[in-house]
LUMFI-221899 format. One record per residue (C-alpha): y, x negated, z. Coordinates in steps of 0.5 Angstrom, whole numbers, m for minus. Example, Ala and Ser with C-alpha at 12.3 -4.5 7.8 and 13.67 -1.06 7.14 Angstrom:
BEGIN
[[m9 m25 16]] [[m2 m27 14]] 
% end
This chain:
BEGIN
[[138 m170 m128]] [[132 m171 m123]] [[131 m176 m117]] [[127 m182 m119]] [[120 m183 m116]] [[116 m189 m114]] [[110 m192 m111]] [[112 m192 m103]] [[105 m194 m101]] [[106 m201 m105]] [[112 m203 m101]] [[111 m208 m96]] [[114 m206 m89]] [[120 m209 m89]] [[122 m207 m96]] [[120 m200 m94]] [[124 m199 m88]] [[130 m202 m92]] [[129 m197 m97]] [[129 m191 m92]] [[135 m195 m89]] [[139 m195 m95]] [[137 m187 m96]] [[139 m185 m89]] [[146 m189 m90]] [[147 m186 m97]] [[146 m179 m94]] [[150 m180 m88]] [[156 m182 m93]] [[155 m176 m97]] [[154 m171 m92]] [[147 m167 m91]] [[151 m161 m91]] [[155 m162 m97]] [[149 m164 m101]] [[145 m157 m98]] [[139 m161 m95]] [[141 m161 m88]] [[134 m157 m86]] [[130 m162 m90]] [[134 m168 m88]] [[133 m166 m80]] [[126 m166 m81]] [[126 m173 m84]] [[130 m176 m79]] [[125 m176 m73]] [[120 m180 m78]] [[125 m184 m80]] [[127 m186 m72]] [[120 m187 m71]] [[119 m192 m77]] [[126 m196 m74]] [[123 m196 m67]] [[116 m199 m70]] [[119 m204 m75]] [[124 m206 m69]] [[118 m208 m65]] [[115 m212 m70]] [[122 m216 m72]] [[124 m217 m64]] [[117 m220 m63]] [[118 m226 m59]] [[113 m229 m64]] [[117 m227 m70]] [[122 m233 m71]] [[117 m238 m70]] [[113 m234 m75]] [[119 m235 m80]] [[120 m242 m78]] [[112 m244 m79]] [[112 m240 m86]] [[118 m245 m88]] [[115 m251 m86]] [[108 m249 m90]] [[113 m247 m96]] [[116 m254 m95]] [[109 m257 m95]] [[106 m253 m101]] [[113 m256 m105]] [[111 m263 m103]] [[104 m263 m105]] [[106 m259 m112]] [[111 m265 m113]] [[106 m270 m111]] [[101 m267 m116]] [[106 m266 m122]] [[109 m273 m121]] [[102 m276 m122]] [[102 m272 m129]] [[107 m278 m132]] [[104 m284 m128]] [[103 m290 m132]] [[95 m291 m129]] [[91 m287 m134]] [[86 m285 m128]] [[92 m282 m124]] [[94 m278 m130]] [[87 m275 m130]] [[87 m274 m123]] [[94 m270 m123]] [[92 m266 m129]] [[85 m264 m126]] [[89 m262 m119]] [[95 m259 m123]] [[90 m254 m126]] [[88 m252 m119]] [[95 m251 m116]] [[97 m247 m123]] [[91 m242 m121]] [[95 m240 m115]] [[102 m239 m118]] [[108 m240 m114]] [[105 m239 m107]] [[112 m239 m103]] [[113 m233 m106]] [[107 m229 m104]] [[107 m225 m98]] [[105 m227 m91]] [[98 m225 m91]] [[97 m227 m99]] [[100 m234 m98]] [[95 m235 m92]] [[89 m233 m96]] [[92 m237 m102]] [[93 m243 m98]] [[86 m243 m95]] [[83 m242 m102]] [[87 m248 m104]] [[85 m252 m99]] [[77 m251 m100]] [[78 m252 m107]] [[81 m259 m106]] [[76 m261 m101]] [[70 m259 m106]] [[66 m266 m108]] [[69 m265 m116]] [[76 m265 m114]] [[76 m269 m107]] [[75 m276 m111]] [[82 m274 m115]] [[85 m272 m108]] [[83 m279 m106]] [[86 m282 m112]] [[93 m279 m111]] [[92 m281 m103]] [[94 m273 m102]] [[89 m273 m96]] [[95 m273 m91]] [[99 m267 m95]] [[92 m263 m94]] [[91 m264 m87]] [[98 m262 m85]] [[98 m256 m89]] [[91 m254 m86]] [[94 m255 m79]] [[101 m251 m81]] [[97 m245 m84]] [[92 m245 m78]] [[98 m245 m74]] [[101 m239 m78]] [[95 m235 m77]] [[95 m236 m70]] [[102 m234 m69]] [[101 m228 m73]] [[95 m226 m69]] [[99 m227 m63]] [[104 m222 m65]] [[99 m217 m67]] [[96 m217 m60]] [[103 m217 m57]] [[105 m211 m62]] [[99 m207 m61]] [[101 m208 m53]] [[108 m206 m54]] [[108 m199 m58]] [[103 m194 m60]] [[107 m193 m66]] [[103 m196 m72]] [[107 m197 m78]] [[102 m195 m83]] [[101 m188 m79]] [[109 m187 m79]] [[110 m189 m86]] [[105 m183 m88]] [[110 m178 m85]] [[116 m182 m87]] [[114 m182 m94]] [[112 m174 m94]] [[119 m172 m91]] [[122 m177 m96]] [[119 m174 m102]] [[120 m167 m99]] [[128 m168 m99]] [[127 m171 m107]] [[124 m164 m109]] [[129 m160 m105]] [[135 m164 m109]] [[131 m163 m115]] [[131 m155 m114]] [[138 m155 m112]] [[140 m158 m118]] [[136 m154 m122]] [[139 m148 m119]] [[146 m150 m118]] [[147 m155 m124]] [[148 m162 m123]] [[155 m163 m122]] [[155 m163 m115]] [[150 m168 m114]] [[151 m172 m120]] [[154 m178 m116]] [[149 m178 m110]] [[143 m178 m115]] [[146 m183 m119]] [[147 m188 m113]] [[140 m186 m110]] [[137 m187 m117]] [[140 m194 m117]] [[137 m196 m111]] [[130 m193 m112]] [[130 m197 m119]] [[131 m203 m115]] [[125 m202 m111]] [[121 m200 m117]] [[123 m207 m120]] [[121 m210 m113]] [[114 m207 m114]] [[114 m208 m122]] [[115 m216 m120]] [[110 m216 m115]] [[105 m213 m120]] [[107 m217 m125]] [[106 m223 m121]] [[99 m221 m119]] [[97 m220 m126]] [[99 m227 m128]] [[95 m230 m123]] [[89 m226 m126]] [[91 m228 m133]] [[91 m236 m130]] [[85 m235 m127]] [[81 m232 m133]] [[84 m238 m138]] [[82 m243 m133]] [[75 m240 m133]] [[75 m240 m141]] [[74 m247 m142]] [[69 m248 m137]] [[65 m242 m140]] [[66 m245 m147]] [[64 m252 m144]] [[58 m249 m141]] [[55 m246 m148]] [[56 m252 m152]] [[52 m256 m147]] [[47 m251 m147]] [[47 m251 m155]] [[47 m259 m155]] [[41 m259 m150]] [[37 m254 m154]] [[38 m258 m160]] [[36 m264 m157]] [[29 m261 m154]] [[28 m256 m160]] [[31 m259 m166]] 
% end
């Protein structure tokens, strides 16, 4: 029996803190002394408290509630835009069907935007809006009368980014405990405890630690699944992007061959 490992640096701040919170509670329930890790756990505690303080600064910011509300509002706009485009796929007018198909390909390229992280979502929406304003797609937007949706989404995305910038400034002014720096020390202390546990199991046998390690590994596996899901989402997005580009490349090659045939055939 061994403790499981995971790529801690791939967790978002909130998820990282929740993992450490789960770990702290589990050790407290079982007792660090009972597990024989009181020394390594004592070294871990100050770093955990620093992360808790740094995370509290973020979550208790006056802007946090506004950010969450604005994020929900822009999610609603993304839903509305998506439904408007999808409904056009079945429109009785051929012109609107074609517009729906073209715009759906663009939306599909970004995957399920509401599930993106804050920063990723802001970037995705910005890119989507730029694509929708390109000359070749603007006509489709006009056909489906989506200008209002896009303008509203642009305003809400900009509002969200402004709130994030204000919160970052506020956070920087309120504490010098930066999450990135704190996390490095927490991760080091956390891994040290896991190594300590593995060494104790090797020396003393697994029976004493079996229940604790089983519960710990269950929690770690949960966060590993979160990392894997996020990685899968990014890979799926890359595949969609590649598939979207392939028809264009083939079409371009066919057009070139046709032109060469006309000029030199």
